[in-house]
C-alpha positions as CSV (number, residue, x, y, z in Angstrom):
1,X,-13.2,6.2,-15.3
2,X,-9.4,6.5,-15.1
3,X,-7.2,8.3,-12.7
4,X,-4.0,9.9,-13.9
5,X,-0.9,9.3,-11.7
6,X,2.1,11.5,-12.6
7,X,5.2,13.2,-11.5
8,X,5.2,16.5,-13.4
9,X,8.5,17.8,-14.9
10,X,10.5,19.6,-12.4
11,X,8.8,18.1,-9.4
12,X,10.9,16.4,-6.7
13,X,11.3,12.7,-7.1
14,X,9.0,10.6,-4.9
15,X,10.8,8.9,-2.0
16,X,12.4,5.7,-3.3
17,X,10.0,6.0,-6.3
18,X,7.3,4.4,-4.2
19,X,4.4,6.6,-5.3
20,X,3.4,9.4,-7.6
21,X,3.4,13.1,-6.6
22,X,0.1,13.8,-8.3
23,X,-3.1,11.9,-8.8
24,X,-5.7,13.6,-11.2
25,X,-9.4,12.8,-10.8
26,X,-11.7,13.0,-13.8
27,X,-14.4,15.7,-13.7
28,X,-17.7,14.7,-12.3
29,X,-16.5,12.0,-9.9
30,X,-17.4,11.7,-6.2
31,X,-14.7,11.5,-3.6
32,X,-14.8,9.5,-0.4
33,X,-12.6,10.7,2.5
34,X,-11.9,7.7,4.7
35,X,-11.0,8.3,8.2
36,X,-7.9,6.9,10.0
37,X,-7.9,3.2,9.9
38,X,-5.8,1.4,12.5
39,X,-5.2,-2.3,13.6
40,X,-8.6,-2.8,15.3
41,X,-10.6,-6.0,14.9
42,X,-14.4,-6.1,14.3
43,X,-15.0,-5.2,17.9
44,X,-12.8,-2.1,17.8
45,X,-10.0,-3.6,19.9
46,X,-6.3,-3.6,18.9
47,X,-5.6,-7.0,17.3
48,X,-3.9,-9.6,19.6
49,X,-0.6,-9.7,17.7
50,X,-0.5,-5.8,17.2
51,X,1.4,-4.6,20.3
52,X,4.7,-3.4,19.2
53,X,4.3,-5.1,15.7
54,X,4.3,-2.5,12.8
55,X,3.8,-5.2,10.2
56,X,0.8,-6.7,11.8
57,X,-0.7,-3.3,12.5
58,X,-0.3,-2.2,8.9
59,X,-1.7,-5.5,7.6
60,X,-4.9,-5.0,9.7
61,X,-5.3,-1.3,9.0
62,X,-5.1,-2.1,5.3
63,X,-7.6,-5.0,5.6
64,X,-10.0,-2.4,7.2
65,X,-9.3,0.0,4.3
66,X,-10.0,-2.8,1.7
67,X,-13.3,-3.7,3.4
68,X,-14.4,0.0,3.3
69,X,-13.2,0.4,-0.3
70,X,-15.1,-2.7,-1.4
71,X,-18.2,-1.6,0.4
72,X,-18.1,1.7,-1.6
73,X,-17.7,-0.4,-4.9
74,X,-14.0,0.7,-5.1
75,X,-10.6,-0.9,-5.0
76,X,-7.0,0.2,-4.6
77,X,-7.2,1.4,-8.3
78,X,-9.6,4.1,-7.1
79,X,-7.3,5.4,-4.2
80,X,-6.4,9.1,-5.0
81,X,-4.2,9.7,-2.0
82,X,-3.0,7.9,1.1
83,X,-1.4,9.3,4.2
84,X,0.5,6.8,6.4
85,X,0.9,7.9,10.0
86,X,3.7,6.4,12.3
87,X,4.7,6.9,15.9
88,X,8.4,6.5,14.6
89,X,9.9,5.9,11.2
90,X,12.8,4.2,9.7
91,X,13.7,2.2,6.6
92,X,12.9,-1.1,8.5
93,X,9.6,0.1,9.7
94,X,8.6,1.4,6.3
95,X,9.5,-2.0,4.8
96,X,7.4,-3.8,7.5
97,X,4.4,-1.6,6.9
98,X,4.6,-2.0,3.1
99,X,4.9,-5.8,3.5
100,X,1.9,-5.9,5.7
101,X,-0.2,-3.6,3.4
102,X,0.6,-5.7,0.4
103,X,-0.4,-8.9,2.2
104,X,-3.7,-7.3,3.2
105,X,-4.3,-6.1,-0.5
106,X,-3.7,-9.6,-1.9
107,X,-3.5,-10.2,-5.6
108,X,-6.7,-8.2,-6.2
109,X,-5.3,-4.9,-5.1
110,X,-1.5,-5.1,-4.6
111,X,-0.8,-4.1,-8.3
112,X,-2.4,-0.7,-7.7
113,X,-1.1,-0.1,-4.1
114,X,1.8,2.1,-5.0
115,X,0.2,4.3,-7.7
116,X,-1.5,7.0,-5.8
117,X,0.0,10.1,-4.2
118,X,1.3,9.5,-0.8
119,X,2.2,11.2,2.4
120,X,4.0,10.1,5.6
121,X,3.4,11.7,9.0
122,X,4.9,11.2,12.4
123,X,2.7,11.4,15.6
124,X,3.9,11.2,19.1
125,X,0.8,9.0,19.9
126,X,-2.6,8.0,18.9
127,X,-5.9,7.6,20.7
128,X,-5.0,4.2,22.0
129,X,-1.5,3.8,23.6
130,X,-0.3,0.7,21.6
131,X,-1.2,2.0,18.1
132,X,1.8,2.4,16.0
133,X,0.3,2.9,12.6
134,X,-2.7,4.4,10.9
135,X,-3.6,5.4,7.3
136,X,-6.0,8.0,5.9
137,X,-7.4,7.5,2.4
138,X,-9.1,9.5,-0.3
139,X,-10.8,7.4,-3.0
140,X,-12.8,8.2,-6.1
141,X,-16.2,6.4,-6.2
142,X,-16.7,5.0,-9.7
143,X,-19.7,6.5,-11.5
């Protein structure tokens, strides 16, 4: 099974060329819609170094994503779409979040991290006051 990542002719260029505009899933595949993952530990609490720290929160959120993907028999290569959600956004915050995500992905997943389609969203707040970052994922489950 192979996903196709593309930027069709005439489409707008992806922000800083950090992702693809379109990911095409082969026919007959199952999709997994992974709910928002945030910087919680195994007990569901915000990680100790997470308050005010975008990089730490992104690292933990992506660690949580990797656990789920691996539990489904997937990896970053199987991610169709990701939506990154921030309480505020700047170039520096984006850089921190990408660095944290790549640390979480490690060698096994980092090469595929930037391939899927991507969206960014701003939120005034999340369900817990100190959350700064969350990510939603759509992945294809290999046959």
